[in-house]
C-alpha positions, -999 to +999 in steps of 0.1 A: -399-742-093-425-766-105-453-745-090-439-714-108-439-732-141-474-745-137-487-711-126-472-694-157-485-721-180-520-716-165-518-678-170-507-683-206-536-706-214-561-682-198-547-653-218-551-673-251-587-682-243-595-645-235-580-634-268-602-659-286-633-647-268-625-611-275-620-619-312-654-636-313-670-606-297-652-583-321-665-603-351-701-602-338-701-564-337-715-544-367-691-526-390-700-492-375-694-504-339-660-518-349-651-485-366-662-465-336-642-487-311-612-486-334-613-448-337-616-445-299-586-467-294-565-448-320-574-415-303-564-429-269-531-441-282-524-407-298-532-389-265-507-412-247-480-406-274-485-369-273-482-369-235-451-390-237-435-366-263-444-336-242-427-351-211-396-360-232-394-325-246-397-310-211-370-333-198-348-324-227-353-287-220-343-292-184-312-311-193-303-285-219-306-257-193-283-275-168-256-278-194 
């Protein structure tokens, strides 16, 4: 139990330090680079959402046909 607690605490601290480093890297980028990265991330998220919606619609159609 103690080891589990210490291990989780260590992971949490590492994650926080990684977030600080990524924030510093982000602030060191130029405005154009930040916009480009942001645009790429938004496009990736939209592709994932569209794929999820497509699979949900397909499952809904399958369920509707069974009834």
